N, CA, C and O atoms as a Tripos MOL2 file, in Angstrom:
@<TRIPOS>MOLECULE
protein
  304   303    76     0     0
PROTEIN
NO_CHARGES

@<TRIPOS>ATOM
      1 N          -9.6410   17.5000   -4.7510 N.3       1 SER1
      2 CA         -8.6510   17.9280   -5.7360 C.3       1 SER1
      3 C          -7.2230   17.6710   -5.2530 C.2       1 SER1
      4 O          -6.3280   17.4330   -6.0640 O.2       1 SER1
      5 N          -7.0060   17.7190   -3.9310 N.am      2 LYS2
      6 CA         -5.6980   17.3470   -3.3850 C.3       2 LYS2
      7 C          -5.9240   16.6030   -2.0730 C.2       2 LYS2
      8 O          -6.9450   16.8060   -1.4150 O.2       2 LYS2
      9 N          -4.9820   15.7450   -1.6880 N.am      3 PRO3
     10 CA         -5.1630   14.9040   -0.5000 C.3       3 PRO3
     11 C          -5.3050   15.7150    0.7840 C.2       3 PRO3
     12 O          -4.6530   16.7420    0.9720 O.2       3 PRO3
     13 N          -6.1720   15.2270    1.6560 N.am      4 GLY4
     14 CA         -6.3510   15.8150    2.9750 C.3       4 GLY4
     15 C          -5.9260   14.8170    4.0370 C.2       4 GLY4
     16 O          -5.3600   13.7680    3.7290 O.2       4 GLY4
     17 N          -6.2010   15.1490    5.2790 N.am      5 MET5
     18 CA         -5.7760   14.3090    6.3870 C.3       5 MET5
     19 C          -6.3180   12.8800    6.2770 C.2       5 MET5
     20 O          -5.5890   11.9180    6.5180 O.2       5 MET5
     21 N          -7.5890   12.7440    5.9160 N.am      6 PHE6
     22 CA         -8.1820   11.4170    5.8070 C.3       6 PHE6
     23 C          -7.4560   10.5710    4.7560 C.2       6 PHE6
     24 O          -7.2130    9.3840    4.9740 O.2       6 PHE6
     25 N          -7.1150   11.1760    3.6300 N.am      7 ASP7
     26 CA         -6.3910   10.4520    2.5840 C.3       7 ASP7
     27 C          -5.0700    9.8920    3.1160 C.2       7 ASP7
     28 O          -4.7250    8.7360    2.8710 O.2       7 ASP7
     29 N          -4.3430   10.7300    3.8430 N.am      8 PHE8
     30 CA         -3.0570   10.2890    4.3840 C.3       8 PHE8
     31 C          -3.2220    9.2540    5.4960 C.2       8 PHE8
     32 O          -2.3550    8.4020    5.6920 O.2       8 PHE8
     33 N          -4.3320    9.3310    6.2170 N.am      9 MET9
     34 CA         -4.5710    8.3660    7.2880 C.3       9 MET9
     35 C          -4.8810    6.9700    6.7440 C.2       9 MET9
     36 O          -4.4610    5.9740    7.3340 O.2       9 MET9
     37 N          -5.6040    6.8840    5.6350 N.am     10 ILE10
     38 CA         -5.9530    5.5620    5.1040 C.3      10 ILE10
     39 C          -4.9460    5.0510    4.0790 C.2      10 ILE10
     40 O          -4.9740    3.8720    3.7230 O.2      10 ILE10
     41 N          -4.0660    5.9130    3.6040 N.am     11 TRP11
     42 CA         -3.1180    5.4930    2.5750 C.3      11 TRP11
     43 C          -2.2910    4.2560    2.9530 C.2      11 TRP11
     44 O          -2.1170    3.3870    2.0990 O.2      11 TRP11
     45 N          -1.7760    4.1270    4.1740 N.am     12 PRO12
     46 CA         -0.9540    2.9480    4.4810 C.3      12 PRO12
     47 C          -1.6440    1.6130    4.1820 C.2      12 PRO12
     48 O          -0.9760    0.6390    3.8350 O.2      12 PRO12
     49 N          -2.9660    1.5590    4.3130 N.am     13 TRP13
     50 CA         -3.6820    0.3220    3.9890 C.3      13 TRP13
     51 C          -3.5990    0.0380    2.4910 C.2      13 TRP13
     52 O          -3.4610   -1.1150    2.0810 O.2      13 TRP13
     53 N          -3.6820    1.0710    1.6910 N.am     14 PHE14
     54 CA         -3.6260    0.8910    0.2380 C.3      14 PHE14
     55 C          -2.1890    0.6720   -0.2300 C.2      14 PHE14
     56 O          -1.9560    0.0180   -1.2460 O.2      14 PHE14
     57 N          -1.2350    1.2180    0.5090 N.am     15 GLU15
     58 CA          0.1770    1.0560    0.1750 C.3      15 GLU15
     59 C           0.5790   -0.4300    0.2080 C.2      15 GLU15
     60 O           1.5180   -0.8380   -0.4750 O.2      15 GLU15
     61 N          -0.1260   -1.2150    0.9920 N.am     16 ARG16
     62 CA          0.1940   -2.6410    1.1380 C.3      16 ARG16
     63 C          -0.3590   -3.5050    0.0010 C.2      16 ARG16
     64 O           0.0320   -4.6650   -0.1270 O.2      16 ARG16
     65 N          -1.2450   -2.9750   -0.8130 N.am     17 PHE17
     66 CA         -1.8940   -3.7910   -1.8430 C.3      17 PHE17
     67 C          -0.9310   -4.5090   -2.7990 C.2      17 PHE17
     68 O          -1.2010   -5.6520   -3.1660 O.2      17 PHE17
     69 N           0.1770   -3.8900   -3.2160 N.am     18 PRO18
     70 CA          1.0860   -4.6470   -4.0990 C.3      18 PRO18
     71 C           1.5900   -5.9410   -3.4630 C.2      18 PRO18
     72 O           1.7510   -6.9460   -4.1550 O.2      18 PRO18
     73 N           1.8360   -5.9280   -2.1700 N.am     19 VAL19
     74 CA          2.3080   -7.1300   -1.4830 C.3      19 VAL19
     75 C           1.1650   -8.1370   -1.3500 C.2      19 VAL19
     76 O           1.3600   -9.3390   -1.5350 O.2      19 VAL19
     77 N          -0.0170   -7.6360   -1.0290 N.am     20 ILE20
     78 CA         -1.1850   -8.5030   -0.8870 C.3      20 ILE20
     79 C          -1.5490   -9.1340   -2.2280 C.2      20 ILE20
     80 O          -2.0780  -10.2450   -2.2640 O.2      20 ILE20
     81 N          -1.2730   -8.4440   -3.3220 N.am     21 SER21
     82 CA         -1.6360   -8.9590   -4.6480 C.3      21 SER21
     83 C          -0.9250  -10.2770   -4.9650 C.2      21 SER21
     84 O          -1.3820  -11.0410   -5.8150 O.2      21 SER21
     85 N           0.1850  -10.5400   -4.2860 N.am     22 GLU22
     86 CA          0.8890  -11.8060   -4.4940 C.3      22 GLU22
     87 C           0.0420  -13.0030   -4.0650 C.2      22 GLU22
     88 O           0.2660  -14.1260   -4.5150 O.2      22 GLU22
     89 N          -0.9290  -12.7500   -3.1910 N.am     23 SER23
     90 CA         -1.8090  -13.8370   -2.7580 C.3      23 SER23
     91 C          -3.0890  -13.8860   -3.5930 C.2      23 SER23
     92 O          -4.0150  -14.6260   -3.2610 O.2      23 SER23
     93 N          -3.1480  -13.1100   -4.6630 N.am     24 GLY24
     94 CA         -4.2690  -13.1730   -5.5890 C.3      24 GLY24
     95 C          -5.1920  -11.9710   -5.5870 C.2      24 GLY24
     96 O          -6.0640  -11.8720   -6.4500 O.2      24 GLY24
     97 N          -5.0280  -11.0440   -4.6370 N.am     25 PHE25
     98 CA         -5.8870   -9.8630   -4.5940 C.3      25 PHE25
     99 C          -5.3740   -8.8060   -5.5560 C.2      25 PHE25
    100 O          -4.1950   -8.4560   -5.5300 O.2      25 PHE25
    101 N          -6.2570   -8.2990   -6.4030 N.am     26 ILE26
    102 CA         -5.8900   -7.2140   -7.3160 C.3      26 ILE26
    103 C          -6.9440   -6.1210   -7.1880 C.2      26 ILE26
    104 O          -8.1240   -6.3490   -7.4550 O.2      26 ILE26
    105 N          -6.5100   -4.9340   -6.7770 N.am     27 LEU27
    106 CA         -7.4170   -3.8100   -6.6160 C.3      27 LEU27
    107 C          -8.0530   -3.4570   -7.9520 C.2      27 LEU27
    108 O          -7.3550   -3.2800   -8.9510 O.2      27 LEU27
    109 N          -9.3500   -3.3580   -7.9680 N.am     28 ASN28
    110 CA        -10.1200   -2.9550   -9.1320 C.3      28 ASN28
    111 C          -9.9460   -3.9010  -10.3200 C.2      28 ASN28
    112 O          -9.9780   -3.4690  -11.4730 O.2      28 ASN28
    113 N          -9.7670   -5.1690  -10.0410 N.am     29 ALA29
    114 CA         -9.5690   -6.1610  -11.0990 C.3      29 ALA29
    115 C         -10.7450   -6.2080  -12.0650 C.2      29 ALA29
    116 O         -10.5640   -6.4630  -13.2560 O.2      29 ALA29
    117 N         -11.9450   -5.9620  -11.5570 N.am     30 ASP30
    118 CA        -13.1250   -6.0170  -12.4140 C.3      30 ASP30
    119 C         -13.4900   -4.6600  -13.0040 C.2      30 ASP30
    120 O         -14.4620   -4.5600  -13.7520 O.2      30 ASP30
    121 N         -12.7350   -3.6200  -12.6830 N.am     31 GLY31
    122 CA        -12.9660   -2.2980  -13.2430 C.3      31 GLY31
    123 C         -14.1490   -1.5520  -12.6520 C.2      31 GLY31
    124 O         -14.5570   -0.5240  -13.1920 O.2      31 GLY31
    125 N         -14.7060   -2.0410  -11.5630 N.am     32 LYS32
    126 CA        -15.8910   -1.4160  -10.9710 C.3      32 LYS32
    127 C         -15.5610   -0.2750  -10.0100 C.2      32 LYS32
    128 O         -16.4660    0.3830   -9.4990 O.2      32 LYS32
    129 N         -14.2920   -0.0400   -9.7640 N.am     33 LEU33
    130 CA        -13.8930    1.0150   -8.8220 C.3      33 LEU33
    131 C         -12.9250    2.0040   -9.4860 C.2      33 LEU33
    132 O         -11.8190    2.2070   -8.9840 O.2      33 LEU33
    133 N         -13.3190    2.6110  -10.5920 N.am     34 PRO34
    134 CA        -12.3770    3.4900  -11.3050 C.3      34 PRO34
    135 C         -11.9430    4.7110  -10.4950 C.2      34 PRO34
    136 O         -10.7980    5.1510  -10.6050 O.2      34 PRO34
    137 N         -12.8490    5.2620   -9.6830 N.am     35 LYS35
    138 CA        -12.4700    6.4350   -8.8820 C.3      35 LYS35
    139 C         -11.4510    6.0620   -7.8190 C.2      35 LYS35
    140 O         -10.5300    6.8310   -7.5430 O.2      35 LYS35
    141 N         -11.6090    4.8870   -7.2210 N.am     36 LEU36
    142 CA        -10.6560    4.4300   -6.2200 C.3      36 LEU36
    143 C          -9.3030    4.1690   -6.8680 C.2      36 LEU36
    144 O          -8.2680    4.5400   -6.3140 O.2      36 LEU36
    145 N          -9.3040    3.5380   -8.0270 N.am     37 ALA37
    146 CA         -8.0490    3.2680   -8.7330 C.3      37 ALA37
    147 C          -7.3420    4.5770   -9.0970 C.2      37 ALA37
    148 O          -6.1180    4.6680   -8.9990 O.2      37 ALA37
    149 N          -8.0990    5.5780   -9.5110 N.am     38 LYS38
    150 CA         -7.5220    6.8810   -9.8520 C.3      38 LYS38
    151 C          -6.9380    7.5370   -8.6000 C.2      38 LYS38
    152 O          -5.8740    8.1520   -8.6580 O.2      38 LYS38
    153 N          -7.6400    7.4050   -7.4590 N.am     39 TRP39
    154 CA         -7.1540    7.9660   -6.2020 C.3      39 TRP39
    155 C          -5.8370    7.3090   -5.8000 C.2      39 TRP39
    156 O          -4.9000    7.9880   -5.3790 O.2      39 TRP39
    157 N          -5.7700    5.9800   -5.9330 N.am     40 VAL40
    158 CA         -4.5420    5.2560   -5.5730 C.3      40 VAL40
    159 C          -3.3790    5.7610   -6.4170 C.2      40 VAL40
    160 O          -2.2920    6.0000   -5.8910 O.2      40 VAL40
    161 N          -3.5940    5.9250   -7.7120 N.am     41 GLU41
    162 CA         -2.5130    6.4140   -8.5810 C.3      41 GLU41
    163 C          -2.1080    7.8370   -8.1980 C.2      41 GLU41
    164 O          -0.9210    8.1650   -8.2070 O.2      41 GLU41
    165 N          -3.0830    8.6830   -7.8640 N.am     42 ALA42
    166 CA         -2.7650   10.0540   -7.4440 C.3      42 ALA42
    167 C          -1.9730   10.0570   -6.1420 C.2      42 ALA42
    168 O          -1.0390   10.8420   -5.9830 O.2      42 ALA42
    169 N          -2.3420    9.1810   -5.2130 N.am     43 MET43
    170 CA         -1.6130    9.1120   -3.9470 C.3      43 MET43
    171 C          -0.1900    8.6120   -4.1650 C.2      43 MET43
    172 O           0.7420    9.1210   -3.5440 O.2      43 MET43
    173 N          -0.0100    7.6310   -5.0320 N.am     44 LYS44
    174 CA          1.3400    7.1320   -5.3240 C.3      44 LYS44
    175 C           2.2330    8.2480   -5.8610 C.2      44 LYS44
    176 O           3.4340    8.2740   -5.5900 O.2      44 LYS44
    177 N           1.6450    9.1650   -6.6210 N.am     45 ALA45
    178 CA          2.4030   10.2540   -7.2290 C.3      45 ALA45
    179 C           2.6070   11.4310   -6.2770 C.2      45 ALA45
    180 O           3.3840   12.3370   -6.5770 O.2      45 ALA45
    181 N           1.9270   11.4300   -5.1460 N.am     46 ASN46
    182 CA          2.0030   12.5340   -4.2010 C.3      46 ASN46
    183 C           3.4030   12.6300   -3.5850 C.2      46 ASN46
    184 O           3.9860   11.6240   -3.1790 O.2      46 ASN46
    185 N           3.9240   13.8440   -3.5230 N.am     47 GLU47
    186 CA          5.2820   14.0840   -3.0120 C.3      47 GLU47
    187 C           5.4520   13.6170   -1.5640 C.2      47 GLU47
    188 O           6.4710   13.0140   -1.2280 O.2      47 GLU47
    189 N           4.4850   13.8830   -0.7230 N.am     48 VAL48
    190 CA          4.5720   13.4900    0.6870 C.3      48 VAL48
    191 C           4.5700   11.9720    0.8170 C.2      48 VAL48
    192 O           5.3660   11.4100    1.5690 O.2      48 VAL48
    193 N           3.6880   11.3160    0.0960 N.am     49 VAL49
    194 CA          3.6110    9.8500    0.1280 C.3      49 VAL49
    195 C           4.9350    9.2510   -0.3340 C.2      49 VAL49
    196 O           5.4260    8.2950    0.2660 O.2      49 VAL49
    197 N           5.5070    9.7980   -1.3810 N.am     50 GLN50
    198 CA          6.7770    9.2760   -1.8860 C.3      50 GLN50
    199 C           7.9020    9.4300   -0.8680 C.2      50 GLN50
    200 O           8.7990    8.5890   -0.8060 O.2      50 GLN50
    201 N           7.8640   10.4860   -0.0770 N.am     51 LYS51
    202 CA          8.9220   10.7140    0.9190 C.3      51 LYS51
    203 C           8.8680    9.7030    2.0660 C.2      51 LYS51
    204 O           9.9040    9.3560    2.6320 O.2      51 LYS51
    205 N           7.6780    9.2350    2.4090 N.am     52 VAL52
    206 CA          7.5460    8.3410    3.5630 C.3      52 VAL52
    207 C           7.1970    6.9040    3.1610 C.2      52 VAL52
    208 O           6.9240    6.0650    4.0200 O.2      52 VAL52
    209 N           7.2090    6.6340    1.8930 N.am     53 LYS53
    210 CA          6.8250    5.3080    1.3960 C.3      53 LYS53
    211 C           7.7380    4.2120    1.9520 C.2      53 LYS53
    212 O           8.9590    4.3610    2.0110 O.2      53 LYS53
    213 N           7.1130    3.1210    2.3510 N.am     54 VAL54
    214 CA          7.8700    1.9500    2.7810 C.3      54 VAL54
    215 C           8.2080    1.1550    1.5250 C.2      54 VAL54
    216 O           7.3030    0.7790    0.7810 O.2      54 VAL54
    217 N           9.4870    0.8910    1.2700 N.am     55 PRO55
    218 CA          9.8490    0.1420    0.0680 C.3      55 PRO55
    219 C           9.1480   -1.2260    0.0350 C.2      55 PRO55
    220 O           9.0140   -1.8950    1.0590 O.2      55 PRO55
    221 N           8.7120   -1.6150   -1.1510 N.am     56 GLU56
    222 CA          7.9610   -2.8610   -1.3140 C.3      56 GLU56
    223 C           8.7340   -4.0750   -0.8090 C.2      56 GLU56
    224 O           8.1390   -4.9870   -0.2360 O.2      56 GLU56
    225 N          10.0390   -4.0990   -1.0100 N.am     57 GLU57
    226 CA         10.8430   -5.2340   -0.5470 C.3      57 GLU57
    227 C          10.8080   -5.3750    0.9750 C.2      57 GLU57
    228 O          10.7790   -6.4860    1.5040 O.2      57 GLU57
    229 N          10.8110   -4.2430    1.6670 N.am     58 ILE58
    230 CA         10.7430   -4.2910    3.1330 C.3      58 ILE58
    231 C           9.3760   -4.8000    3.5720 C.2      58 ILE58
    232 O           9.2740   -5.5870    4.5130 O.2      58 ILE58
    233 N           8.3180   -4.3480    2.8830 N.am     59 MET59
    234 CA          6.9760   -4.8470    3.2210 C.3      59 MET59
    235 C           6.8930   -6.3520    2.9920 C.2      59 MET59
    236 O           6.3080   -7.0700    3.8030 O.2      59 MET59
    237 N           7.4730   -6.8320    1.8970 N.am     60 LYS60
    238 CA          7.4470   -8.2750    1.6120 C.3      60 LYS60
    239 C           8.1660   -9.0480    2.7180 C.2      60 LYS60
    240 O           7.6660  -10.0620    3.2040 O.2      60 LYS60
    241 N           9.3370   -8.5600    3.1060 N.am     61 LYS61
    242 CA         10.0890   -9.2280    4.1780 C.3      61 LYS61
    243 C           9.2750   -9.2490    5.4690 C.2      61 LYS61
    244 O           9.2110  -10.2690    6.1560 O.2      61 LYS61
    245 N           8.6530   -8.1090    5.7930 N.am     62 PHE62
    246 CA          7.8680   -8.0400    7.0130 C.3      62 PHE62
    247 C           6.6970   -9.0250    6.9720 C.2      62 PHE62
    248 O           6.4850   -9.7690    7.9290 O.2      62 PHE62
    249 N           5.9410   -9.0350    5.8790 N.am     63 PHE63
    250 CA          4.7950   -9.9340    5.7920 C.3      63 PHE63
    251 C           5.2210  -11.3990    5.8310 C.2      63 PHE63
    252 O           4.4720  -12.2480    6.3130 O.2      63 PHE63
    253 N           6.4060  -11.6970    5.3330 N.am     64 ASN64
    254 CA          6.9160  -13.0690    5.4390 C.3      64 ASN64
    255 C           7.1560  -13.4420    6.9050 C.2      64 ASN64
    256 O           6.8680  -14.5660    7.3160 O.2      64 ASN64
    257 N           7.6840  -12.4980    7.6920 N.am     65 THR65
    258 CA          7.9020  -12.8010    9.1150 C.3      65 THR65
    259 C           6.5670  -12.9670    9.8440 C.2      65 THR65
    260 O           6.4580  -13.7700   10.7710 O.2      65 THR65
    261 N           5.5630  -12.2150    9.4280 N.am     66 VAL66
    262 CA          4.2320  -12.3460   10.0380 C.3      66 VAL66
    263 C           3.6540  -13.7220    9.7130 C.2      66 VAL66
    264 O           3.1070  -14.3920   10.5890 O.2      66 VAL66
    265 N           3.7750  -14.1440    8.4490 N.am     67 ARG67
    266 CA          3.2740  -15.4650    8.0450 C.3      67 ARG67
    267 C           3.9400  -16.5910    8.8240 C.2      67 ARG67
    268 O           3.3240  -17.6160    9.1150 O.2      67 ARG67
    269 N           5.2190  -16.3780    9.1580 N.am     68 GLU68
    270 CA          5.9620  -17.3840    9.9150 C.3      68 GLU68
    271 C           5.6260  -17.3510   11.4060 C.2      68 GLU68
    272 O           6.0970  -18.1930   12.1700 O.2      68 GLU68
    273 N           4.8160  -16.3840   11.8140 N.am     69 GLY69
    274 CA          4.4470  -16.2720   13.2180 C.3      69 GLY69
    275 C           5.4810  -15.5820   14.0770 C.2      69 GLY69
    276 O           5.4250  -15.6620   15.3040 O.2      69 GLY69
    277 N           6.4420  -14.8910   13.4370 N.am     70 LYS70
    278 CA          7.5120  -14.2040   14.1640 C.3      70 LYS70
    279 C           7.6780  -12.7940   13.6170 C.2      70 LYS70
    280 O           8.7170  -12.4680   13.0420 O.2      70 LYS70
    281 N           6.6670  -11.9600   13.7900 N.am     71 ALA71
    282 CA          6.6840  -10.6100   13.2360 C.3      71 ALA71
    283 C           7.9370   -9.8470   13.6580 C.2      71 ALA71
    284 O           8.1990   -9.6800   14.8490 O.2      71 ALA71
    285 N           8.7030   -9.3900   12.6790 N.am     72 ASP72
    286 CA          9.9280   -8.6310   12.9330 C.3      72 ASP72
    287 C           9.6680   -7.1780   12.4970 C.2      72 ASP72
    288 O           9.5970   -6.8870   11.3030 O.2      72 ASP72
    289 N           9.5300   -6.2840   13.4670 N.am     73 TYR73
    290 CA          9.2150   -4.9030   13.1880 C.3      73 TYR73
    291 C          10.4510   -4.0540   12.9050 C.2      73 TYR73
    292 O          10.3330   -2.8530   12.6600 O.2      73 TYR73
    293 N          11.6320   -4.6610   12.9370 N.am     74 ASP74
    294 CA         12.8700   -3.9160   12.7410 C.3      74 ASP74
    295 C          13.5730   -4.2550   11.4330 C.2      74 ASP74
    296 O          14.7870   -4.0890   11.3200 O.2      74 ASP74
    297 N          12.8350   -4.7200   10.4670 N.am     75 ILE75
    298 CA         13.4250   -5.0960    9.1720 C.3      75 ILE75
    299 C          13.9240   -3.8420    8.4630 C.2      75 ILE75
    300 O          13.2770   -2.7950    8.4830 O.2      75 ILE75
    301 N          15.0810   -3.9740    7.8420 N.am     76 GLU76
    302 CA         15.6420   -2.8690    7.0600 C.3      76 GLU76
    303 C          15.9010   -3.3110    5.6480 C.2      76 GLU76
    304 O          16.3750   -2.5220    4.8300 O.2      76 GLU76
@<TRIPOS>BOND
     1     1     2 1
     2     2     3 1
     3     3     4 2
     4     3     5 am
     5     5     6 1
     6     6     7 1
     7     7     8 2
     8     7     9 am
     9     9    10 1
    10    10    11 1
    11    11    12 2
    12    11    13 am
    13    13    14 1
    14    14    15 1
    15    15    16 2
    16    15    17 am
    17    17    18 1
    18    18    19 1
    19    19    20 2
    20    19    21 am
    21    21    22 1
    22    22    23 1
    23    23    24 2
    24    23    25 am
    25    25    26 1
    26    26    27 1
    27    27    28 2
    28    27    29 am
    29    29    30 1
    30    30    31 1
    31    31    32 2
    32    31    33 am
    33    33    34 1
    34    34    35 1
    35    35    36 2
    36    35    37 am
    37    37    38 1
    38    38    39 1
    39    39    40 2
    40    39    41 am
    41    41    42 1
    42    42    43 1
    43    43    44 2
    44    43    45 am
    45    45    46 1
    46    46    47 1
    47    47    48 2
    48    47    49 am
    49    49    50 1
    50    50    51 1
    51    51    52 2
    52    51    53 am
    53    53    54 1
    54    54    55 1
    55    55    56 2
    56    55    57 am
    57    57    58 1
    58    58    59 1
    59    59    60 2
    60    59    61 am
    61    61    62 1
    62    62    63 1
    63    63    64 2
    64    63    65 am
    65    65    66 1
    66    66    67 1
    67    67    68 2
    68    67    69 am
    69    69    70 1
    70    70    71 1
    71    71    72 2
    72    71    73 am
    73    73    74 1
    74    74    75 1
    75    75    76 2
    76    75    77 am
    77    77    78 1
    78    78    79 1
    79    79    80 2
    80    79    81 am
    81    81    82 1
    82    82    83 1
    83    83    84 2
    84    83    85 am
    85    85    86 1
    86    86    87 1
    87    87    88 2
    88    87    89 am
    89    89    90 1
    90    90    91 1
    91    91    92 2
    92    91    93 am
    93    93    94 1
    94    94    95 1
    95    95    96 2
    96    95    97 am
    97    97    98 1
    98    98    99 1
    99    99   100 2
   100    99   101 am
   101   101   102 1
   102   102   103 1
   103   103   104 2
   104   103   105 am
   105   105   106 1
   106   106   107 1
   107   107   108 2
   108   107   109 am
   109   109   110 1
   110   110   111 1
   111   111   112 2
   112   111   113 am
   113   113   114 1
   114   114   115 1
   115   115   116 2
   116   115   117 am
   117   117   118 1
   118   118   119 1
   119   119   120 2
   120   119   121 am
   121   121   122 1
   122   122   123 1
   123   123   124 2
   124   123   125 am
   125   125   126 1
   126   126   127 1
   127   127   128 2
   128   127   129 am
   129   129   130 1
   130   130   131 1
   131   131   132 2
   132   131   133 am
   133   133   134 1
   134   134   135 1
   135   135   136 2
   136   135   137 am
   137   137   138 1
   138   138   139 1
   139   139   140 2
   140   139   141 am
   141   141   142 1
   142   142   143 1
   143   143   144 2
   144   143   145 am
   145   145   146 1
   146   146   147 1
   147   147   148 2
   148   147   149 am
   149   149   150 1
   150   150   151 1
   151   151   152 2
   152   151   153 am
   153   153   154 1
   154   154   155 1
   155   155   156 2
   156   155   157 am
   157   157   158 1
   158   158   159 1
   159   159   160 2
   160   159   161 am
   161   161   162 1
   162   162   163 1
   163   163   164 2
   164   163   165 am
   165   165   166 1
   166   166   167 1
   167   167   168 2
   168   167   169 am
   169   169   170 1
   170   170   171 1
   171   171   172 2
   172   171   173 am
   173   173   174 1
   174   174   175 1
   175   175   176 2
   176   175   177 am
   177   177   178 1
   178   178   179 1
   179   179   180 2
   180   179   181 am
   181   181   182 1
   182   182   183 1
   183   183   184 2
   184   183   185 am
   185   185   186 1
   186   186   187 1
   187   187   188 2
   188   187   189 am
   189   189   190 1
   190   190   191 1
   191   191   192 2
   192   191   193 am
   193   193   194 1
   194   194   195 1
   195   195   196 2
   196   195   197 am
   197   197   198 1
   198   198   199 1
   199   199   200 2
   200   199   201 am
   201   201   202 1
   202   202   203 1
   203   203   204 2
   204   203   205 am
   205   205   206 1
   206   206   207 1
   207   207   208 2
   208   207   209 am
   209   209   210 1
   210   210   211 1
   211   211   212 2
   212   211   213 am
   213   213   214 1
   214   214   215 1
   215   215   216 2
   216   215   217 am
   217   217   218 1
   218   218   219 1
   219   219   220 2
   220   219   221 am
   221   221   222 1
   222   222   223 1
   223   223   224 2
   224   223   225 am
   225   225   226 1
   226   226   227 1
   227   227   228 2
   228   227   229 am
   229   229   230 1
   230   230   231 1
   231   231   232 2
   232   231   233 am
   233   233   234 1
   234   234   235 1
   235   235   236 2
   236   235   237 am
   237   237   238 1
   238   238   239 1
   239   239   240 2
   240   239   241 am
   241   241   242 1
   242   242   243 1
   243   243   244 2
   244   243   245 am
   245   245   246 1
   246   246   247 1
   247   247   248 2
   248   247   249 am
   249   249   250 1
   250   250   251 1
   251   251   252 2
   252   251   253 am
   253   253   254 1
   254   254   255 1
   255   255   256 2
   256   255   257 am
   257   257   258 1
   258   258   259 1
   259   259   260 2
   260   259   261 am
   261   261   262 1
   262   262   263 1
   263   263   264 2
   264   263   265 am
   265   265   266 1
   266   266   267 1
   267   267   268 2
   268   267   269 am
   269   269   270 1
   270   270   271 1
   271   271   272 2
   272   271   273 am
   273   273   274 1
   274   274   275 1
   275   275   276 2
   276   275   277 am
   277   277   278 1
   278   278   279 1
   279   279   280 2
   280   279   281 am
   281   281   282 1
   282   282   283 1
   283   283   284 2
   284   283   285 am
   285   285   286 1
   286   286   287 1
   287   287   288 2
   288   287   289 am
   289   289   290 1
   290   290   291 1
   291   291   292 2
   292   291   293 am
   293   293   294 1
   294   294   295 1
   295   295   296 2
   296   295   297 am
   297   297   298 1
   298   298   299 1
   299   299   300 2
   300   299   301 am
   301   301   302 1
   302   302   303 1
   303   303   304 2
@<TRIPOS>SUBSTRUCTURE
     1 SER1         2 RESIDUE 1 A SER
     2 LYS2         6 RESIDUE 1 A LYS
     3 PRO3        10 RESIDUE 1 A PRO
     4 GLY4        14 RESIDUE 1 A GLY
     5 MET5        18 RESIDUE 1 A MET
     6 PHE6        22 RESIDUE 1 A PHE
     7 ASP7        26 RESIDUE 1 A ASP
     8 PHE8        30 RESIDUE 1 A PHE
     9 MET9        34 RESIDUE 1 A MET
    10 ILE10       38 RESIDUE 1 A ILE
    11 TRP11       42 RESIDUE 1 A TRP
    12 PRO12       46 RESIDUE 1 A PRO
    13 TRP13       50 RESIDUE 1 A TRP
    14 PHE14       54 RESIDUE 1 A PHE
    15 GLU15       58 RESIDUE 1 A GLU
    16 ARG16       62 RESIDUE 1 A ARG
    17 PHE17       66 RESIDUE 1 A PHE
    18 PRO18       70 RESIDUE 1 A PRO
    19 VAL19       74 RESIDUE 1 A VAL
    20 ILE20       78 RESIDUE 1 A ILE
    21 SER21       82 RESIDUE 1 A SER
    22 GLU22       86 RESIDUE 1 A GLU
    23 SER23       90 RESIDUE 1 A SER
    24 GLY24       94 RESIDUE 1 A GLY
    25 PHE25       98 RESIDUE 1 A PHE
    26 ILE26      102 RESIDUE 1 A ILE
    27 LEU27      106 RESIDUE 1 A LEU
    28 ASN28      110 RESIDUE 1 A ASN
    29 ALA29      114 RESIDUE 1 A ALA
    30 ASP30      118 RESIDUE 1 A ASP
    31 GLY31      122 RESIDUE 1 A GLY
    32 LYS32      126 RESIDUE 1 A LYS
    33 LEU33      130 RESIDUE 1 A LEU
    34 PRO34      134 RESIDUE 1 A PRO
    35 LYS35      138 RESIDUE 1 A LYS
    36 LEU36      142 RESIDUE 1 A LEU
    37 ALA37      146 RESIDUE 1 A ALA
    38 LYS38      150 RESIDUE 1 A LYS
    39 TRP39      154 RESIDUE 1 A TRP
    40 VAL40      158 RESIDUE 1 A VAL
    41 GLU41      162 RESIDUE 1 A GLU
    42 ALA42      166 RESIDUE 1 A ALA
    43 MET43      170 RESIDUE 1 A MET
    44 LYS44      174 RESIDUE 1 A LYS
    45 ALA45      178 RESIDUE 1 A ALA
    46 ASN46      182 RESIDUE 1 A ASN
    47 GLU47      186 RESIDUE 1 A GLU
    48 VAL48      190 RESIDUE 1 A VAL
    49 VAL49      194 RESIDUE 1 A VAL
    50 GLN50      198 RESIDUE 1 A GLN
    51 LYS51      202 RESIDUE 1 A LYS
    52 VAL52      206 RESIDUE 1 A VAL
    53 LYS53      210 RESIDUE 1 A LYS
    54 VAL54      214 RESIDUE 1 A VAL
    55 PRO55      218 RESIDUE 1 A PRO
    56 GLU56      222 RESIDUE 1 A GLU
    57 GLU57      226 RESIDUE 1 A GLU
    58 ILE58      230 RESIDUE 1 A ILE
    59 MET59      234 RESIDUE 1 A MET
    60 LYS60      238 RESIDUE 1 A LYS
    61 LYS61      242 RESIDUE 1 A LYS
    62 PHE62      246 RESIDUE 1 A PHE
    63 PHE63      250 RESIDUE 1 A PHE
    64 ASN64      254 RESIDUE 1 A ASN
    65 THR65      258 RESIDUE 1 A THR
    66 VAL66      262 RESIDUE 1 A VAL
    67 ARG67      266 RESIDUE 1 A ARG
    68 GLU68      270 RESIDUE 1 A GLU
    69 GLY69      274 RESIDUE 1 A GLY
    70 LYS70      278 RESIDUE 1 A LYS
    71 ALA71      282 RESIDUE 1 A ALA
    72 ASP72      286 RESIDUE 1 A ASP
    73 TYR73      290 RESIDUE 1 A TYR
    74 ASP74      294 RESIDUE 1 A ASP
    75 ILE75      298 RESIDUE 1 A ILE
    76 GLU76      302 RESIDUE 1 A GLU
């Protein structure tokens, strides 16, 4: 009914999906994971997640540096 420690521990992997979707991956594209999709939306709306969320633009910049083989962990 509300997020626990495990939810917060795995959330960062799901937080990256919008950036990964640029390469063609779309979570629940076939509609076979409705509970997971609902969980993702609930986590996005969670107050704690919103406070620590990494802005999508920063994630995009970071993943671009990784693709170039020069991971920059200090992007702002």
